[in-house]
C-alpha positions as CSV (number, residue, x, y, z in Angstrom):
1,X,-38.7,-8.4,9.8
2,X,-39.2,-8.8,13.1
3,X,-35.8,-9.8,15.2
4,X,-37.6,-10.1,18.5
5,X,-34.8,-7.6,20.2
6,X,-32.8,-5.2,19.4
7,X,-31.1,-6.2,15.8
8,X,-27.3,-6.6,16.2
9,X,-25.6,-5.2,12.3
10,X,-22.6,-6.6,11.2
11,X,-20.4,-4.2,8.7
12,X,-17.7,-6.2,7.2
13,X,-14.8,-3.3,5.9
14,X,-14.2,0.0,7.4
15,X,-13.6,1.8,4.2
16,X,-15.4,4.3,2.6
17,X,-19.0,2.3,2.5
18,X,-18.0,0.7,6.1
19,X,-17.3,3.6,8.1
20,X,-19.8,6.2,6.4
21,X,-22.7,3.7,6.7
22,X,-21.9,3.2,10.2
23,X,-21.0,6.8,11.0
24,X,-24.8,7.9,9.7
25,X,-26.3,4.6,11.5
26,X,-25.1,5.7,15.2
27,X,-26.2,9.3,15.0
28,X,-30.0,8.1,13.2
29,X,-30.5,5.6,15.3
30,X,-32.3,5.2,19.0
31,X,-29.8,4.2,21.8
32,X,-32.3,0.7,21.6
33,X,-33.0,0.6,17.7
34,X,-29.9,-2.1,17.0
35,X,-26.1,-2.2,18.2
36,X,-23.4,-2.2,15.3
37,X,-20.5,-4.3,15.1
38,X,-17.6,-3.0,12.7
39,X,-14.9,-5.5,11.3
40,X,-12.2,-4.4,10.0
41,X,-8.5,-5.3,9.4
42,X,-7.2,-1.8,10.1
43,X,-8.1,0.5,13.0
44,X,-8.4,3.3,10.4
45,X,-10.2,4.3,6.9
46,X,-8.1,5.3,4.1
47,X,-9.0,8.4,2.2
48,X,-6.9,7.5,-0.5
49,X,-7.2,10.1,-2.9
50,X,-4.7,11.8,-0.5
51,X,-2.2,9.1,-1.3
52,X,-0.4,11.1,-3.9
53,X,0.4,14.2,-1.4
54,X,1.3,12.2,1.1
55,X,4.2,10.2,-0.9
56,X,4.9,13.8,-2.3
57,X,5.3,15.0,1.0
58,X,2.6,17.4,0.9
59,X,0.9,16.0,3.9
60,X,1.2,13.7,6.6
61,X,0.4,10.3,5.9
62,X,-1.2,10.3,10.0
63,X,-3.7,13.2,8.2
64,X,-5.0,10.7,5.3
65,X,-6.3,8.4,8.1
66,X,-9.3,8.4,9.8
67,X,-9.0,6.6,13.1
68,X,-12.0,4.1,13.0
69,X,-12.5,4.3,17.4
70,X,-12.2,7.9,17.6
71,X,-15.0,8.4,15.1
72,X,-17.2,5.4,15.7
73,X,-17.5,5.6,19.6
74,X,-21.2,4.2,19.2
75,X,-20.0,1.1,17.7
76,X,-18.1,-1.9,18.1
77,X,-14.9,-2.1,16.3
78,X,-13.3,-5.3,16.1
79,X,-9.7,-5.5,14.7
80,X,-9.8,-8.6,11.9
81,X,-10.0,-10.5,9.0
82,X,-14.0,-11.7,8.2
83,X,-12.6,-15.4,6.3
84,X,-16.1,-16.3,5.6
85,X,-19.7,-15.8,6.0
86,X,-22.6,-18.2,6.2
87,X,-25.6,-15.7,5.6
88,X,-28.3,-18.9,6.6
89,X,-27.0,-19.6,9.9
90,X,-26.2,-15.6,10.5
91,X,-22.8,-16.1,11.4
92,X,-19.4,-14.5,10.0
93,X,-16.0,-16.1,11.1
94,X,-13.6,-14.2,12.0
95,X,-9.6,-14.2,12.4
96,X,-8.1,-11.5,14.7
97,X,-4.5,-10.2,14.8
98,X,-4.0,-12.7,17.7
99,X,-5.9,-16.1,18.9
100,X,-8.0,-18.3,17.4
101,X,-10.9,-17.9,14.8
102,X,-14.3,-17.3,16.3
103,X,-17.8,-17.0,15.6
104,X,-19.6,-13.4,15.0
105,X,-23.6,-14.0,15.5
106,X,-25.8,-11.2,13.8
107,X,-28.9,-10.3,12.4
108,X,-28.6,-8.0,9.7
109,X,-25.4,-7.8,7.3
110,X,-23.6,-5.1,5.5
111,X,-21.1,-6.6,3.3
112,X,-18.3,-4.0,1.8
113,X,-14.6,-5.4,2.3
114,X,-13.6,-3.6,-0.8
115,X,-11.4,-4.1,-3.4
116,X,-7.5,-5.3,-3.7
117,X,-5.0,-5.1,-6.6
118,X,-5.9,-6.6,-9.7
119,X,-2.4,-8.7,-10.4
120,X,-1.3,-10.6,-13.6
121,X,0.6,-13.4,-13.8
122,X,3.9,-11.4,-14.8
123,X,7.2,-13.2,-13.9
124,X,9.3,-11.1,-11.1
125,X,5.9,-9.0,-10.5
126,X,5.2,-10.2,-6.5
127,X,9.2,-10.1,-6.1
128,X,9.7,-6.2,-7.8
129,X,6.7,-4.7,-7.9
130,X,4.3,-2.4,-4.9
131,X,1.1,-1.0,-4.9
132,X,-0.4,1.6,-4.0
133,X,-3.7,1.5,-1.9
134,X,-2.5,2.3,1.6
135,X,-0.6,4.7,3.3
136,X,1.9,2.2,4.4
137,X,2.9,1.4,0.6
138,X,2.7,5.7,0.4
139,X,5.4,6.2,3.3
140,X,7.2,3.4,1.1
141,X,7.7,5.1,-2.2
142,X,8.1,8.2,-0.6
143,X,11.5,6.4,1.5
144,X,12.2,5.1,-1.8
145,X,12.6,7.5,-4.5
146,X,14.7,9.6,-2.1
147,X,16.7,6.4,-1.1
148,X,17.5,6.2,-5.0
149,X,18.6,9.8,-5.4
150,X,20.8,8.7,-2.3
151,X,22.2,6.1,-3.6
152,X,22.9,7.5,-7.7
153,X,24.5,10.4,-6.0
154,X,26.8,7.9,-4.5
155,X,27.5,5.5,-7.2
156,X,30.1,5.7,-9.2
157,X,29.5,2.4,-11.4
158,X,27.0,4.5,-14.7
159,X,24.7,1.0,-14.9
160,X,23.9,1.0,-11.2
161,X,23.3,4.5,-11.3
162,X,21.0,4.4,-14.2
163,X,19.2,1.7,-12.9
164,X,18.5,3.5,-9.3
165,X,17.1,6.0,-11.4
166,X,14.5,4.6,-13.5
167,X,11.0,4.4,-12.4
168,X,8.2,2.5,-13.9
169,X,4.9,2.9,-13.0
170,X,2.3,0.5,-14.6
171,X,-1.5,1.6,-15.5
172,X,-2.9,4.5,-16.3
173,X,-5.9,5.7,-14.2
174,X,-6.3,7.9,-11.6
175,X,-3.9,6.0,-9.1
176,X,-0.8,5.6,-11.3
177,X,-1.3,9.2,-12.7
178,X,-1.5,10.9,-9.7
179,X,1.0,9.0,-8.2
180,X,3.3,9.1,-11.0
181,X,3.3,12.9,-11.3
182,X,2.8,13.9,-7.7
183,X,6.2,11.9,-6.5
184,X,7.8,12.9,-10.0
185,X,7.5,16.6,-9.0
186,X,8.9,16.2,-5.7
187,X,11.6,14.3,-7.2
188,X,12.8,17.1,-9.8
189,X,12.3,19.3,-6.8
190,X,14.6,17.4,-4.6
191,X,17.2,17.1,-7.3
192,X,18.6,20.7,-6.4
193,X,19.9,19.5,-3.3
194,X,22.4,17.2,-5.6
195,X,24.8,18.2,-6.8
196,X,25.8,15.6,-9.0
197,X,22.1,14.8,-10.5
198,X,20.1,16.6,-12.6
199,X,16.3,16.3,-13.5
200,X,17.2,14.8,-17.2
201,X,18.9,12.1,-15.1
202,X,16.1,10.5,-13.9
203,X,13.6,8.3,-16.2
204,X,10.1,7.8,-15.2
205,X,8.4,5.8,-17.5
206,X,4.3,4.8,-17.6
207,X,2.9,1.6,-19.1
208,X,-0.8,1.3,-20.1
209,X,-2.2,-1.5,-21.9
210,X,-4.6,0.4,-23.6
211,X,-5.0,3.5,-25.5
212,X,-6.1,6.1,-23.5
213,X,-5.1,7.4,-19.6
214,X,-7.6,8.1,-17.3
215,X,-10.5,6.6,-18.6
216,X,-13.0,8.7,-16.7
217,X,-12.6,11.8,-18.2
218,X,-12.8,12.9,-22.3
219,X,-10.4,11.4,-24.9
220,X,-9.3,15.3,-24.8
221,X,-8.4,15.4,-21.7
222,X,-6.5,12.0,-21.9
223,X,-4.3,13.5,-24.7
224,X,-4.0,17.0,-22.7
225,X,-2.5,15.1,-19.6
226,X,0.0,12.5,-21.4
227,X,1.3,16.0,-23.3
228,X,1.5,17.7,-19.8
229,X,3.7,14.7,-18.7
230,X,6.0,14.0,-21.9
231,X,6.6,17.6,-21.8
232,X,8.2,16.6,-17.7
233,X,10.1,14.3,-19.7
234,X,7.9,11.6,-18.5
235,X,7.6,8.6,-20.9
236,X,4.5,7.7,-21.6
237,X,4.0,4.2,-23.3
238,X,0.1,3.4,-24.5
239,X,-0.9,0.2,-26.0
240,X,1.8,-1.7,-24.2
241,X,2.1,-4.5,-22.2
242,X,4.7,-5.6,-19.6
243,X,5.6,-9.4,-19.9
244,X,8.2,-9.6,-17.2
245,X,10.0,-7.6,-14.4
246,X,12.9,-10.6,-13.3
247,X,15.2,-9.1,-11.0
248,X,13.9,-5.4,-11.8
249,X,14.7,-6.2,-16.0
250,X,11.8,-4.7,-17.9
251,X,10.8,-6.4,-20.9
252,X,7.5,-4.9,-22.7
253,X,6.0,-6.2,-25.2
254,X,6.9,-4.0,-27.8
255,X,10.6,-5.5,-27.4
256,X,12.2,-2.9,-25.3
257,X,14.5,-4.0,-22.4
258,X,15.5,-1.6,-19.2
259,X,16.7,-2.0,-15.7
260,X,14.5,-0.1,-13.5
261,X,14.9,0.5,-9.6
262,X,11.3,1.0,-8.5
263,X,8.2,-1.0,-9.7
264,X,4.8,0.3,-8.9
265,X,1.9,-1.5,-9.8
266,X,-1.5,0.5,-10.3
267,X,-3.6,-1.5,-13.1
268,X,-6.8,-1.5,-11.5
269,X,-8.4,-3.3,-8.6
270,X,-10.7,-6.6,-8.0
271,X,-13.4,-7.3,-5.8
272,X,-12.1,-9.0,-2.5
273,X,-11.3,-12.6,-2.2
274,X,-13.4,-13.1,0.6
275,X,-16.3,-12.7,-1.3
276,X,-15.9,-16.3,-2.8
277,X,-16.3,-17.8,1.0
278,X,-19.8,-16.7,1.5
279,X,-23.2,-17.7,0.4
280,X,-24.2,-14.9,-1.4
281,X,-24.9,-14.7,-5.2
282,X,-21.8,-13.6,-7.0
283,X,-21.6,-11.8,-10.7
284,X,-18.9,-13.3,-13.5
285,X,-16.3,-10.6,-12.6
286,X,-16.5,-11.8,-8.5
287,X,-18.8,-8.9,-6.9
288,X,-21.9,-9.3,-5.0
289,X,-24.9,-8.6,-7.3
290,X,-26.5,-5.8,-5.8
291,X,-30.6,-4.3,-6.0
292,X,-30.6,-0.8,-7.5
293,X,-31.8,-0.1,-3.3
294,X,-28.0,-1.6,-2.5
295,X,-29.1,-4.7,-1.3
296,X,-27.8,-8.2,-1.8
297,X,-29.8,-9.5,-4.7
298,X,-32.6,-11.7,-3.6
299,X,-31.0,-12.5,-0.2
300,X,-33.1,-10.8,3.2
301,X,-30.9,-8.5,5.3
302,X,-27.9,-8.5,3.5
303,X,-26.7,-4.9,2.1
304,X,-24.2,-4.0,-0.2
305,X,-22.2,-1.0,-1.9
306,X,-19.0,0.1,-2.5
307,X,-15.9,-1.7,-5.2
308,X,-17.2,-5.4,-4.4
309,X,-20.6,-4.8,-5.3
310,X,-22.7,-4.8,-8.9
311,X,-24.7,-2.0,-8.2
312,X,-26.9,-1.0,-11.1
313,X,-25.8,1.9,-12.5
314,X,-29.8,3.7,-13.1
315,X,-28.2,6.9,-15.4
316,X,-27.2,4.8,-18.0
317,X,-29.7,2.3,-18.4
318,X,-30.1,-1.6,-18.3
319,X,-26.6,-3.3,-17.6
320,X,-24.5,-0.7,-16.3
321,X,-23.0,-1.1,-13.3
322,X,-21.7,2.2,-11.5
323,X,-17.6,2.1,-11.2
324,X,-15.4,1.3,-8.8
325,X,-15.0,5.3,-7.2
326,X,-14.9,6.7,-3.9
327,X,-17.6,9.2,-5.3
328,X,-20.2,6.2,-5.6
329,X,-18.7,4.9,-2.5
330,X,-19.3,7.8,-0.4
331,X,-22.7,8.9,-1.7
332,X,-23.4,5.0,-2.0
333,X,-23.4,4.6,1.9
334,X,-25.5,7.4,2.8
335,X,-28.4,5.7,0.8
336,X,-27.3,2.2,2.5
337,X,-27.4,4.0,5.6
338,X,-31.1,5.7,5.1
339,X,-32.4,2.5,3.5
340,X,-31.4,0.2,6.8
341,X,-32.3,3.0,8.7
342,X,-36.5,3.3,6.8
343,X,-36.1,-1.1,6.3
344,X,-35.8,-1.2,10.8
345,X,-38.7,1.5,10.8
346,X,-40.7,0.2,8.0
347,X,-40.6,2.8,5.7
348,X,-40.3,2.7,2.3
349,X,-36.8,2.6,0.7
350,X,-35.2,4.3,-2.4
351,X,-33.0,3.3,-4.7
352,X,-29.4,4.6,-5.4
353,X,-29.1,7.1,-8.5
354,X,-25.9,9.6,-8.9
355,X,-25.2,11.3,-12.0
356,X,-21.3,11.4,-12.3
357,X,-20.7,14.4,-11.4
358,X,-16.9,14.3,-13.3
359,X,-13.7,14.0,-12.5
360,X,-10.4,15.7,-11.0
361,X,-6.7,14.7,-10.5
362,X,-3.6,16.1,-9.2
363,X,-0.5,16.0,-11.6
364,X,2.1,17.6,-8.9
365,X,2.2,21.0,-7.1
366,X,-0.1,23.8,-8.8
367,X,-0.7,21.2,-11.8
368,X,-3.5,19.5,-12.6
369,X,-6.8,18.1,-14.5
370,X,-10.5,18.5,-14.2
371,X,-13.5,17.7,-15.8
372,X,-16.5,18.6,-14.1
373,X,-20.3,18.8,-15.5
374,X,-18.8,18.8,-18.9
375,X,-16.2,22.0,-17.5
376,X,-12.7,21.1,-18.2
377,X,-10.2,23.3,-16.2
378,X,-6.3,22.9,-16.4
379,X,-3.6,23.4,-14.6
380,X,-3.5,25.4,-11.7
381,X,-7.2,25.8,-11.5
382,X,-7.8,22.3,-11.6
383,X,-5.5,21.8,-9.0
384,X,-7.3,24.1,-7.0
385,X,-10.6,22.5,-7.5
386,X,-8.7,18.9,-6.9
387,X,-7.6,20.2,-3.2
388,X,-10.9,22.0,-2.4
389,X,-13.7,19.0,-3.6
390,X,-11.0,16.3,-1.5
391,X,-11.0,18.5,1.1
392,X,-15.1,18.5,1.7
393,X,-14.9,14.7,1.2
394,X,-12.5,13.7,3.6
395,X,-14.2,13.0,7.1
396,X,-14.5,14.8,10.2
397,X,-13.4,18.4,11.1
398,X,-10.5,17.3,13.0
399,X,-8.9,15.5,9.6
400,X,-10.1,18.8,7.4
401,X,-8.4,21.4,9.9
402,X,-4.8,19.2,9.9
403,X,-4.8,18.6,6.4
404,X,-5.5,22.3,6.0
405,X,-2.4,23.1,8.5
406,X,-0.1,20.9,6.1
407,X,-0.9,22.6,3.2
408,X,-0.7,26.3,5.0
409,X,2.8,25.3,6.3
410,X,3.9,24.2,3.2
411,X,3.2,27.9,1.5
412,X,6.2,28.8,3.6
413,X,8.9,25.8,3.8
414,X,9.8,23.4,0.7
415,X,9.3,19.5,0.9
416,X,11.7,17.8,3.1
417,X,13.7,15.4,0.9
418,X,14.8,12.6,4.1
419,X,14.2,9.0,3.5
420,X,13.4,6.5,6.6
421,X,14.1,3.7,4.5
422,X,14.6,1.9,8.1
423,X,10.4,2.1,8.7
424,X,10.4,-1.0,5.9
425,X,12.4,-3.4,8.0
426,X,13.3,-1.3,11.7
427,X,14.6,-4.0,13.4
428,X,17.0,-4.8,10.4
429,X,20.0,-2.9,12.6
430,X,19.1,-4.5,16.3
431,X,19.1,-8.0,14.5
432,X,22.6,-7.3,12.8
433,X,24.1,-6.1,16.3
434,X,22.6,-8.4,18.4
435,X,23.5,-11.2,15.8
436,X,27.3,-10.2,14.9
437,X,29.1,-12.9,12.5
438,X,31.4,-15.0,14.7
439,X,34.8,-14.1,13.8
440,X,37.5,-16.3,11.6
441,X,41.0,-16.2,11.7
442,X,42.1,-14.9,8.5
443,X,43.6,-17.3,6.2
444,X,47.1,-18.4,5.4
445,X,49.1,-20.3,3.1
446,X,49.8,-23.7,4.1
447,X,53.4,-24.2,5.7
448,X,55.8,-26.6,5.2
449,X,56.6,-28.3,8.9
450,X,59.3,-27.4,10.8
451,X,61.5,-29.9,11.8
452,X,62.5,-28.1,15.3
453,X,59.1,-27.9,16.7
454,X,58.7,-29.3,20.1
455,X,56.9,-33.0,20.7
456,X,54.1,-31.3,22.7
457,X,53.5,-28.5,20.4
458,X,51.6,-30.1,17.2
459,X,48.4,-31.1,19.0
460,X,47.4,-26.9,20.4
461,X,49.1,-25.1,16.9
462,X,47.6,-27.6,14.7
463,X,43.9,-27.6,16.1
464,X,44.2,-23.3,15.4
465,X,45.5,-23.6,12.3
466,X,42.9,-26.0,11.1
467,X,40.5,-23.4,11.5
468,X,38.8,-25.0,14.8
469,X,35.3,-23.3,15.8
470,X,34.6,-20.6,18.3
471,X,34.6,-21.9,21.4
472,X,36.7,-24.9,20.9
473,X,39.3,-25.3,23.2
474,X,42.9,-26.6,22.5
475,X,43.6,-29.9,24.4
476,X,46.0,-30.1,27.8
477,X,48.4,-32.6,29.1
478,X,51.0,-33.0,31.4
479,X,53.9,-32.2,28.9
480,X,55.4,-28.6,30.0
481,X,54.0,-25.2,27.9
482,X,55.3,-24.3,24.9
483,X,55.9,-21.0,23.3
484,X,53.2,-20.7,19.9
485,X,54.6,-19.6,17.1
486,X,53.5,-16.3,16.0
487,X,51.0,-17.3,13.6
488,X,49.3,-19.8,16.2
489,X,49.3,-16.8,18.6
490,X,47.0,-15.0,16.7
491,X,44.7,-18.3,16.0
492,X,44.3,-18.3,19.3
493,X,43.3,-14.5,20.0
494,X,40.8,-14.6,17.0
495,X,39.3,-18.0,18.8
496,X,39.1,-16.2,21.8
497,X,37.5,-12.5,20.5
498,X,34.6,-15.2,18.8
499,X,33.3,-16.2,22.4
500,X,30.3,-15.1,23.4
501,X,30.6,-12.2,26.2
502,X,28.1,-12.6,29.4
């Protein structure tokens, strides 16, 4: 299609597909061939396979994210949410962090906003649960687990202690299994610093609604993983649903009830709801309809890939679509960028086709499972393959070097067990000291009136005894001052202490 000038390419989303597509385009495009804008709420891309290690303290959280402005120097990076798209008018509505929504014109659209957590209407889930898709959530969970150990070690009530040491994970996919295994491994190691705690005092529970975990691997490897988790004392409850989480009181479909201080939701993902506010075709699951060439089906100048797109899987026959995994997203981004370049240069485009290579998962330090091209590995070899594979995939040499440095230091030093829980609300302490509660006079039992009291005293003494508000002055008159009773003097002192200081 002729654009009359260098076309403007708008990339919605800075995740795997968005960042890798922009990175490849800026490397391959000539200076005047096109301009690129990337709209992403965060200023970074998160390499999610490393989140469990960041939560467990094996990696510095800053080393599992890639700053977009540093990597995409040839692109315009816009911080904000794309709230709607009118492809017919070639316009996207962008809501920045500050200011009003504005319209952004484009010629070519690459729409890849990714996915969000798929939740269910379970009572108490929104109040008690937390997901596991961002670096912030990984940091929070690390602080949460360690702070629960701190609280349990200091608790005198057995019920409070038991609740603090109960951790519930809902969902048996890769995110849930790796997060559970890494955090349990970290907490087990941390127990050695608490004389009053033993690993057996903790209760870790995994609830999965289906009959197996890790559906990406063979049933045999899934069963092996279950046995490994159970060997570590982790309860795995298959074919079980969560009915309620109100106030941390867990009710399961099999009738079991218990208290949990930490609830982690990793039960799948769904396409970004923003897609419903576009004029692009969606399937019955809310995904963009895509062709094997990674174009939006039936729409010119619109491309898509990743978790939000129903990309045909040519290796599995008609009707099959690619799984929402990083393995596909990274490869789709490469093909999408290549096809977009070919389209601009009037060259033939190629379909995306990739046979699933397999899966690797970490189950804690020196523990893992892997199934790659039919070869099954367990324990230390699988863990090493997990690290090697993801190190090769994390973008930029800078991040690779930092990850290797973290792993090398971990060979010589044990993990830290400091909980920086104030990160969740860093202004809490300042609000407390900046807005102190007004001091009040201590309550005293009512006393019978003293007939010997001086006639001028009741107005002043009665005002204080009745609990006058801070800063309220006692009435004055022409009568001579009287000596107040001890109770009145104490009340007046408290009233003066409550006055604001200049």
